[in-house]
Structure formats: structure tokens, C-alpha cells
C-alpha positions as CSV (number, residue, x, y, z in Angstrom):
1,M,-0.1,-0.2,-0.1
2,D,1.4,3.3,-1.2
3,G,-1.2,5.2,1.0
4,V,-3.6,7.7,-0.2
5,S,-1.7,11.0,-2.1
6,V,-0.9,13.7,0.2
7,S,-1.5,16.1,-2.9
8,G,-4.5,16.9,-4.9
9,T,-2.5,17.1,-8.0
10,E,-1.8,13.4,-8.0
11,G,-4.7,11.9,-6.4
12,S,-8.6,12.5,-4.6
13,L,-7.6,15.0,-2.1
14,P,-8.9,18.8,-3.1
15,L,-6.5,20.9,-4.4
16,L,-5.1,23.3,-2.3
17,S,-4.8,27.5,-3.2
18,S,-1.3,27.1,-3.3
19,E,-1.4,24.3,-5.9
20,R,-3.6,26.6,-8.3
21,Q,-1.1,28.7,-9.5
22,W,-1.1,28.6,-13.2
23,K,-1.2,31.7,-15.3
24,P,-3.4,31.7,-18.3
25,R,-0.4,31.1,-20.7
26,T,0.8,28.1,-18.8
27,L,-3.1,27.2,-19.2
28,F,-2.8,28.1,-23.0
29,F,0.5,26.2,-23.6
30,S,-0.8,23.0,-21.7
31,S,-4.0,23.0,-23.8
32,A,-2.1,23.5,-27.0
33,Q,0.3,20.7,-25.7
34,A,-2.8,18.4,-25.3
35,A,-4.4,19.2,-28.6
36,V,-1.9,19.5,-31.3
37,A,-1.1,16.0,-32.2
38,T,-1.2,14.0,-35.6
39,W,-5.0,13.0,-34.6
40,C,-5.5,16.3,-36.5
41,F,-4.1,14.6,-39.7
42,I,-6.9,11.9,-39.3
43,I,-9.8,14.5,-38.7
44,G,-8.9,16.8,-41.2
45,A,-8.8,13.7,-43.6
46,Y,-12.4,12.6,-42.6
47,V,-13.6,16.3,-43.4
48,A,-11.8,16.1,-46.5
49,Y,-14.0,13.3,-47.8
50,Y,-16.8,15.5,-47.6
51,L,-15.7,19.0,-48.0
52,P,-13.3,20.6,-50.5
53,A,-10.4,22.9,-49.1
54,G,-12.4,26.1,-49.0
55,K,-15.5,25.1,-47.5
56,G,-13.7,22.6,-45.2
57,T,-11.0,25.7,-43.9
58,I,-14.2,27.9,-43.0
59,V,-16.3,24.9,-41.4
60,M,-13.3,23.2,-39.3
61,P,-12.6,26.3,-37.0
62,A,-16.0,27.6,-36.6
63,A,-17.8,24.3,-35.7
64,M,-14.7,23.6,-33.6
65,L,-15.3,26.7,-31.5
66,A,-18.9,25.9,-31.2
67,G,-17.8,22.6,-29.6
68,M,-15.4,23.9,-27.1
69,F,-17.9,26.3,-26.1
70,L,-20.1,23.4,-24.8
71,V,-17.1,22.1,-23.2
72,W,-16.3,25.2,-21.8
73,L,-19.5,25.7,-20.1
74,A,-19.4,22.2,-18.9
75,T,-16.0,21.7,-17.1
76,V,-14.0,25.2,-16.5
77,P,-16.3,27.0,-14.0
78,M,-16.6,23.9,-11.9
79,A,-12.8,23.4,-12.0
80,T,-11.8,27.0,-11.9
81,R,-14.3,27.8,-8.9
82,Y,-13.8,24.4,-7.0
83,G,-10.5,22.9,-8.3
84,L,-12.5,19.9,-9.7
85,E,-11.0,17.4,-12.4
86,A,-13.5,15.6,-14.6
87,V,-14.3,12.6,-12.5
88,R,-14.9,14.8,-9.2
89,S,-17.1,17.0,-11.4
90,T,-19.4,14.3,-12.2
91,R,-20.2,13.2,-8.8
92,V,-22.9,16.1,-8.5
93,V,-24.9,14.4,-11.9
94,F,-24.1,10.7,-11.4
95,G,-23.8,10.4,-7.6
96,N,-21.0,9.3,-5.2
97,R,-20.7,6.0,-6.5
98,G,-22.0,6.8,-9.9
99,S,-19.1,8.7,-10.8
100,R,-17.1,5.7,-11.4
101,V,-18.8,5.7,-14.4
102,S,-16.8,8.5,-15.6
103,V,-13.3,6.8,-14.2
104,A,-13.9,4.3,-16.9
105,L,-14.9,6.5,-19.6
106,I,-11.9,8.8,-19.0
107,F,-9.6,6.3,-18.6
108,L,-10.7,4.0,-21.8
109,F,-11.0,7.4,-24.1
110,T,-8.0,9.1,-23.2
111,I,-6.0,6.0,-23.5
112,G,-7.8,5.3,-26.7
113,W,-6.6,8.7,-28.1
114,G,-3.0,8.1,-27.1
115,T,-2.6,4.7,-28.5
116,T,-4.0,6.1,-31.7
117,L,-1.2,8.8,-31.7
118,M,1.6,6.2,-30.8
119,I,0.3,3.7,-33.7
120,L,0.5,6.8,-36.0
121,S,4.2,7.5,-35.0
122,G,5.2,4.1,-35.7
123,K,3.6,4.2,-39.1
124,S,5.3,7.4,-39.8
125,A,8.5,6.0,-38.8
126,A,8.2,2.7,-40.6
127,Y,7.2,4.7,-43.9
128,L,10.5,6.8,-43.7
129,A,12.5,3.7,-42.7
130,V,11.2,1.9,-46.0
131,A,11.5,4.8,-48.3
132,L,15.1,5.5,-47.2
133,D,15.9,1.8,-48.0
134,L,17.1,1.3,-44.4
135,I,14.8,-1.7,-44.0
136,P,12.8,-4.0,-46.4
137,A,9.2,-3.3,-46.6
138,E,8.3,-6.8,-44.9
139,L,10.1,-5.7,-41.6
140,S,8.1,-2.3,-41.3
141,W,6.1,-3.6,-38.5
142,I,8.8,-4.1,-36.5
143,V,9.7,-0.4,-36.8
144,Q,6.2,0.6,-36.3
145,G,5.7,-1.3,-33.0
146,A,9.1,-0.6,-31.5
147,T,8.8,3.3,-32.4
148,S,5.4,3.3,-30.7
149,I,6.5,1.5,-27.7
150,V,9.6,3.9,-27.4
151,C,7.5,6.9,-27.6
152,L,5.3,5.3,-24.7
153,V,8.5,4.8,-22.7
154,V,9.4,8.6,-23.0
155,V,6.1,9.7,-22.3
156,F,6.3,7.3,-18.7
157,L,9.8,8.9,-18.3
158,F,8.4,12.4,-18.3
159,I,4.9,12.1,-16.6
160,S,5.9,9.4,-13.9
161,R,7.6,12.3,-12.3
162,G,4.2,14.3,-11.6
163,P,2.1,16.7,-13.4
164,G,4.4,19.7,-12.8
165,I,6.3,18.7,-15.8
166,L,3.0,19.8,-17.9
167,R,4.0,23.1,-17.0
168,R,7.6,23.0,-17.5
169,V,7.4,21.1,-21.1
170,G,4.2,22.5,-22.2
171,P,5.7,25.8,-23.7
172,I,8.4,24.0,-25.4
173,V,6.4,21.4,-27.0
174,A,3.2,23.5,-27.8
175,T,5.5,26.2,-29.4
176,S,7.7,23.7,-31.4
177,V,4.6,21.9,-32.8
178,I,2.5,25.0,-33.9
179,A,5.6,26.4,-35.7
180,L,6.5,22.8,-37.3
181,G,2.9,22.3,-38.3
182,L,2.7,25.6,-39.7
183,M,5.8,25.1,-41.7
184,V,4.1,21.6,-42.9
185,I,0.9,23.8,-44.3
186,I,3.3,26.1,-46.1
187,A,5.1,23.6,-47.6
188,I,2.2,21.7,-48.9
189,V,0.6,24.9,-50.3
190,A,3.8,26.2,-51.6
191,S,4.7,22.7,-53.3
192,L,1.3,22.3,-55.0
193,G,-0.1,25.9,-55.3
194,F,-3.4,27.2,-54.2
195,E,-5.2,26.4,-57.7
196,K,-4.5,22.8,-57.3
197,L,-5.6,22.7,-53.6
198,F,-8.6,24.4,-54.3
199,A,-9.6,22.2,-57.4
200,A,-9.2,19.2,-55.5
201,Q,-12.4,17.2,-54.7
202,P,-13.6,15.3,-51.8
203,A,-13.8,11.5,-52.4
204,F,-17.4,10.8,-50.8
205,A,-19.3,14.2,-51.3
206,S,-22.8,13.4,-51.9
207,D,-25.5,15.2,-53.9
208,N,-26.8,17.0,-51.1
209,P,-24.2,20.0,-50.1
210,I,-26.0,20.6,-46.8
211,L,-25.5,17.0,-45.8
212,D,-21.9,17.2,-46.3
213,Y,-21.7,20.4,-44.6
214,T,-23.3,18.9,-41.5
215,T,-20.8,16.1,-41.6
216,G,-18.0,18.2,-41.5
217,I,-19.5,20.1,-38.6
218,E,-20.2,17.2,-36.8
219,L,-17.0,15.8,-37.1
220,M,-15.6,19.1,-35.6
221,L,-18.0,18.9,-32.8
222,A,-17.2,15.3,-31.8
223,T,-13.5,16.5,-32.0
224,A,-14.1,19.2,-29.6
225,L,-16.1,17.1,-27.4
226,S,-13.5,14.4,-27.0
227,W,-11.5,17.1,-24.7
228,W,-14.0,17.1,-22.0
229,P,-11.6,14.5,-19.8
230,Y,-8.7,16.9,-20.3
231,V,-10.1,20.4,-20.0
232,G,-11.2,20.0,-16.1
233,G,-7.5,18.4,-15.2
234,M,-5.9,21.2,-16.7
235,S,-8.0,24.6,-16.2
236,R,-8.6,23.5,-12.3
237,F,-4.9,24.8,-11.8
238,N,-6.2,28.1,-12.7
239,K,-8.4,30.3,-10.2
240,G,-9.8,32.5,-12.8
241,T,-13.1,31.4,-14.7
242,R,-12.9,34.4,-16.9
243,K,-9.0,34.1,-17.6
244,S,-9.3,30.7,-18.6
245,I,-11.5,31.6,-21.6
246,L,-9.0,32.2,-24.1
247,P,-6.2,29.8,-23.0
248,V,-8.8,26.8,-23.3
249,V,-10.7,27.9,-26.7
250,L,-7.4,28.9,-28.4
251,G,-5.4,26.2,-27.2
252,L,-7.7,23.0,-27.7
253,G,-10.1,24.9,-30.3
254,L,-8.8,27.0,-32.5
255,A,-5.2,25.7,-32.5
256,V,-6.6,21.8,-33.3
257,A,-8.6,23.5,-36.3
258,I,-5.6,25.1,-38.0
259,I,-3.4,21.9,-37.6
260,C,-6.4,19.9,-39.0
261,L,-6.1,21.7,-41.9
262,I,-2.9,19.5,-42.4
263,G,-5.0,16.5,-42.7
264,L,-7.8,18.2,-44.8
265,Y,-5.1,19.5,-47.4
266,S,-3.1,16.1,-47.5
267,E,-6.0,13.8,-48.1
268,L,-7.1,16.3,-50.8
269,L,-3.9,16.5,-52.5
270,F,-2.8,12.8,-51.7
271,P,-5.9,10.8,-51.5
272,G,-5.4,7.7,-49.4
273,S,-2.9,9.1,-47.4
274,A,-5.3,9.3,-44.3
275,G,-4.2,13.0,-43.8
276,N,-0.4,12.2,-43.0
277,P,1.6,14.4,-45.4
278,I,4.8,12.6,-44.7
279,A,4.8,10.3,-47.8
280,G,3.2,13.0,-50.0
281,L,5.9,15.9,-48.9
282,F,8.8,12.9,-49.2
283,Q,7.7,11.8,-53.0
284,M,8.2,15.9,-54.1
285,G,10.9,16.9,-52.1
286,G,12.6,14.0,-50.1
287,L,13.8,14.0,-46.8
288,A,14.2,17.9,-46.7
289,L,10.3,18.4,-46.7
290,A,9.2,15.4,-45.0
291,L,11.3,15.7,-42.0
292,P,9.8,18.8,-40.6
293,A,6.6,16.7,-40.8
294,F,8.1,13.8,-38.9
295,A,9.4,15.9,-36.3
296,F,5.7,17.5,-35.9
297,V,4.6,13.9,-35.4
298,I,6.9,12.6,-32.6
299,I,7.0,15.8,-30.8
300,S,3.4,16.3,-30.9
301,N,2.5,13.2,-30.1
302,I,4.7,12.6,-27.2
303,G,3.5,16.0,-25.6
304,T,-0.2,15.0,-26.3
305,T,-0.1,11.6,-24.6
306,M,1.8,12.9,-21.9
307,V,-1.6,14.9,-21.1
308,G,-3.7,12.0,-21.9
309,V,-1.8,9.6,-19.6
310,Y,-1.8,12.4,-16.8
311,T,-5.6,12.6,-17.2
312,A,-6.0,8.9,-17.4
313,A,-3.8,8.4,-14.2
314,L,-5.7,11.2,-12.5
315,A,-9.2,9.6,-13.1
316,L,-7.9,6.3,-11.4
317,K,-6.7,7.8,-8.4
318,Q,-9.9,9.6,-7.9
319,Q,-11.2,6.6,-6.2
320,P,-9.7,6.5,-2.6
321,S,-9.5,2.7,-2.9
322,I,-7.2,2.9,-5.9
323,D,-5.5,5.9,-4.9
324,A,-4.0,4.2,-1.7
325,R,-2.9,1.3,-3.8
326,L,-1.2,2.8,-6.7
327,S,1.6,5.6,-6.0
328,W,1.4,8.2,-8.9
329,R,4.3,6.1,-10.8
330,R,2.1,2.9,-10.8
331,A,-0.7,4.5,-11.9
332,T,0.9,6.0,-15.0
333,G,2.7,2.9,-15.6
334,V,-0.8,1.1,-15.7
335,S,-1.9,3.6,-18.4
336,V,1.1,2.9,-20.4
337,I,0.9,-0.7,-20.3
338,V,-2.6,-0.8,-21.3
339,S,-1.7,1.4,-24.6
340,I,1.3,-1.1,-25.1
341,A,-1.0,-4.1,-25.0
342,V,-3.5,-2.6,-27.7
343,I,-0.2,-1.6,-29.7
344,V,1.0,-5.2,-29.7
345,F,-2.2,-7.4,-30.1
346,A,-4.7,-5.0,-31.8
347,A,-3.0,-1.8,-33.7
348,E,-4.4,-2.1,-37.1
349,P,-8.0,-2.9,-36.0
350,F,-8.0,-0.2,-33.4
351,Y,-6.4,2.4,-36.0
352,E,-8.7,1.6,-38.9
353,N,-12.0,2.2,-36.5
354,F,-10.5,5.7,-35.7
355,G,-13.8,7.2,-37.3
356,T,-16.2,5.2,-35.1
357,F,-13.9,5.9,-31.9
358,L,-14.2,9.7,-32.8
359,T,-18.0,9.8,-33.3
360,L,-18.5,7.9,-30.3
361,S,-16.9,10.7,-28.3
362,A,-19.9,13.0,-29.2
363,V,-22.3,10.0,-28.5
364,V,-20.9,10.0,-24.8
365,F,-19.5,13.6,-24.4
366,G,-21.9,15.4,-25.9
367,P,-25.1,14.5,-23.9
368,L,-22.9,14.6,-20.7
369,C,-21.8,18.1,-21.3
370,G,-25.5,18.7,-21.6
371,L,-25.9,17.0,-18.1
372,Q,-23.3,19.5,-16.3
373,I,-24.3,22.5,-18.2
374,A,-27.8,22.0,-17.1
375,D,-26.9,21.1,-13.4
376,Y,-24.3,23.8,-13.0
377,F,-26.1,26.8,-14.1
378,I,-29.8,26.1,-13.9
379,V,-30.7,23.1,-11.3
380,R,-28.0,24.3,-8.8
381,R,-27.4,28.0,-9.9
382,Q,-23.3,27.7,-9.9
383,Q,-23.1,26.5,-6.1
384,L,-22.1,23.0,-5.0
385,D,-21.5,21.4,-1.7
386,I,-17.8,20.9,-1.2
387,D,-18.1,18.3,1.8
388,G,-20.3,16.5,-0.6
389,L,-18.0,16.6,-3.5
390,F,-15.0,14.8,-1.4
391,S,-17.2,12.6,1.0
392,D,-18.3,8.9,0.4
393,S,-20.5,8.8,3.3
394,R,-24.2,7.8,3.1
395,G,-26.6,10.8,3.4
396,S,-24.0,13.1,2.1
397,A,-25.0,16.0,-0.5
398,Y,-24.5,13.8,-3.4
399,W,-25.5,10.2,-2.1
400,Y,-29.0,10.2,-4.0
401,T,-30.0,6.7,-4.2
402,G,-27.4,4.2,-3.1
403,G,-24.7,6.5,-4.2
404,F,-26.3,6.6,-7.6
405,N,-28.2,9.6,-9.4
406,L,-30.7,7.7,-11.6
407,V,-32.2,11.1,-13.1
408,G,-28.4,11.6,-14.2
409,F,-28.2,8.2,-16.0
410,I,-31.6,8.3,-17.2
411,S,-30.8,11.8,-18.9
412,L,-27.4,10.6,-20.4
413,A,-29.2,7.6,-21.8
414,V,-31.9,9.7,-23.5
415,G,-29.3,12.1,-24.9
416,M,-27.3,9.2,-26.4
417,V,-30.8,7.6,-28.0
418,V,-31.5,10.7,-29.7
419,F,-28.1,10.9,-31.3
420,F,-28.3,7.4,-32.3
421,L,-31.8,8.1,-33.9
422,I,-30.1,10.8,-36.0
423,L,-27.0,9.3,-36.5
424,D,-25.4,5.8,-36.6
425,P,-21.8,6.5,-35.3
426,I,-20.7,3.3,-37.1
427,T,-22.1,3.1,-40.4
428,F,-22.7,7.2,-40.5
429,T,-26.3,6.6,-42.0
430,S,-28.4,9.6,-41.0
431,A,-32.1,10.4,-40.3
432,P,-33.8,13.1,-42.8
433,V,-33.4,15.8,-40.0
434,F,-29.6,15.3,-39.7
435,P,-28.5,17.9,-42.3
436,Y,-30.4,20.3,-40.5
437,T,-29.7,20.0,-36.8
438,T,-26.5,17.5,-36.6
439,A,-26.9,14.8,-34.0
440,T,-24.9,16.4,-31.2
441,L,-27.0,19.6,-30.8
442,P,-30.5,17.8,-30.5
443,A,-28.7,15.2,-28.2
444,V,-27.2,17.8,-25.7
445,A,-30.4,19.9,-25.9
446,T,-32.6,16.7,-24.9
447,T,-30.3,15.8,-22.3
448,M,-30.4,19.1,-20.7
449,L,-34.4,19.3,-20.8
450,V,-34.7,15.7,-19.4
451,Y,-32.5,16.2,-16.3
452,I,-34.0,19.5,-15.8
453,V,-37.5,18.2,-15.5
454,L,-36.8,15.2,-13.8
455,M,-34.6,16.9,-11.1
456,K,-37.5,19.5,-10.5
457,L,-39.8,16.6,-10.0
458,T,-37.5,14.7,-7.9
459,Y,-36.7,17.8,-5.8
460,Q,-40.6,18.4,-5.4
461,R,-41.1,14.7,-4.2
462,R,-38.4,15.0,-1.9
463,K,-39.8,18.3,-0.4
464,A,-43.3,16.8,0.0
465,R,-42.1,13.7,1.7
466,I,-40.2,16.0,4.3
467,L,-43.2,18.1,4.9
468,A,-45.3,15.0,5.3
């Protein structure tokens, strides 16, 4: 037994005022470090299947910022006022015991994102090794797996030293990857020209331009909502809600949308590249053009996965029973080992189903954001019970029924059903209403409405029992 963590930065204790000293620029750099990675290539490529360069360049930032607004409302006000990370914040809507569901969600999704990045790092290294005749093509899987695992080991060596490393390396990683990302965009446009870029057509565009627009919007909303596990864990180190608006929106929203342009442009100009520009740049200009893109891949993916492993480990340690058994180093080790297992045994199936994984983020986190927005701003009017947030005792403020808030789970389920009725996240077949509504926004709105109504009815019944 390692004992419960003595600091809220690494475990289940509340954060002290002295531990919440991040300035807005620190939050921006940490947000950008978390967000800017090669998943932007894949996301941009998915948008390129439906929208050309001009329309995609407009839609991606706009939809990303709209999605980030929902995430910001759901997480940042609570995080900055009460010092809450994602798991702890869901005690209010799910109950003391019900919030354990959030542990599983956060762990699975953050590890899933990080594993995707590590696989893509390995694929990029394997491509260059084969292209430079360093290895035969049949051995590329070895380079791919080895590179992925080495990158994960580097992540562990950094983040196992404690979350303070994010503050120290964030500015370096964020500045480097944004600069390299802009270099890659310039290299693509300069090499092929605007005329060819804007003449390229999406491979799977339909006869309905509104449907294509909405599909692009939905993909970017899903991307923004996938930041839900990350935002609270970082913004809680900042005390000012207003001072967190620009760092979070710019770092997690606008920066991602800009780097997603690499994937959009690469897939349009190099069809079948999955948004990864390395192969196309290498064919055009050799190593001189491909190397900046490869540097972007490695640095950004390590930086982002560090934040993901931190978030996953912190989620595990929000349960006191786990916190008492796992030191910070062991918790980060568990997160890394799970990623390594996926890379060794299921890398290709996992990578090939990234689109489903992305849209499932919207299925889950969209309604969850709706829950938290409705609860914090409408039901509780921005007032939470501090003791209840950190108490596991029966009868505490968020005990509800056996530790579970059934209203929260019912509302979440209704929102998810609404999403599935409008859009199938696996086949991407949609209902006739989808082009005009998206699937995410109705799911969020329905969740909010159901939660507000049921919580009001529950409160009235409880009050009636007390008076009786």
C-alpha cells in the first residue's frame, strides 16, 4: 500500500490554493500541447472526404469553436471555482458511486486517443525507414511497433515524475509543434499551389451539399467534445474562470482547427494518405520536406500523450481505494501498459476504426456536457457542496439513491438514444433531419431538458415527503 496521495495534484484530495497557480499562458501552452497532435491529420482527412479545401477551411474552425463552447461551459467554471477535475465534477450529476462510470470513460477514451497517436508515430517512422531503404518493407511492422513503444516509454519517463512536468515542458512542446505544423501547411501549399488545392474534390461528397456541410460540422463537434476529459484536469490549476476562456478556446479549439488543415489538404492532394503528409512531401521533395512533418509527428504525439496519461492516471486515483494502492508512478505505468497491450495485439483494427471512436466521443460526451451545463447553471445555480464532493459517506449531499443519481443516468441515456436515432456513428447513415440539426446538438438539448424536468420533479417529491 502506497497510501492515499498527499496532494490533490496527483490524487483524490482537493487542490489547495497554493497548488492552483497556473497563469493563463501556462494553461494555453498546456492546452495546445494536449490538443495539437497527429490525430489532427486523421480528423482533417475525414472532413476532406466530404468537403473541399475552401469549405473545409471555414467549417473546421467554426464548428470546433462551437463544440469547445459546450465543453468550456460544462467543465471550466466548476474546475476553476472548486478545483475539480473531470471525475470529481460528475459526482454532482451521477452521485458518489455513480461517478465511477466517469473513471472508466475517461480512462478508456484518453488511453484510446493516446494509443492512436502512438500507432501513427510508428507508421510514420516505418514509412520513412522503408522509403530511405533502411529496412525492407516486410519488416516495417517491427519499426512501427518499436517506435510506438519507445515513444510510450518516453511519455512514462516524463509524466511519472508528476504533473508539474506539464507546466515545464508545455511551452516548449506547444511552440515547437505549432511552428512545425505551420511549416508543413506552408510546404504543402507552396509545393502544389492554391489552384491545385482548391480544385481538389472530396472523395465521398454526396449530392446534398447541406448534408456534406453538416457531416463536416459533426466531425469537428465530436473532436471538440472529446476534450471533455482533458479540460477540467488542466483548467483546475487556474483560479480565474474568465481568465481561462481564451487559453482553453485558443489552445484546444483554434489550434486544433488550424493543424487539422494539414489533414484536410493532405487527403485532398494525396488521396488515400489518411491526412498524413509525410509520404506526399517525401515524394515531392525528399527528406528535406518530410523531416519537419516527421518531427511534428513525434514531438506533438509525445506531448499530447503525456497529457492523456496524466488525465487517465488522475481519473484512476479519484477513487480513494485505488489511490491508496497505486502511487502516481504506478498509476501512470498502468495507463502506459494498457496502450502497449493494444499496440502489440490490436494496432491495426484499433487504428482502422478511428472514425467510429471519434464519433463515439460525441455520443457520450455531448450528452454528458449537457448534463453538467444544466445541473451547474440551472439546477444548482453555480453553487456546489464542497463536503459532498469529497465525501463517500451515506447521506452526503450527492449520495442520492445508494450513491447513484438515477436522474443523471436516465437523462444521459435519453440523450445518447437521440444521437443514435439521428446518426449511426458506425455506419454514418443519418436521419432526414440530420443535415439541418447535426446529431450532437439535439442530443445535448434533449439531455438538458430531461435532466431539468426530472430533477425538479424529484426535488418536489423529496420536499413533499419531508413536509409530510
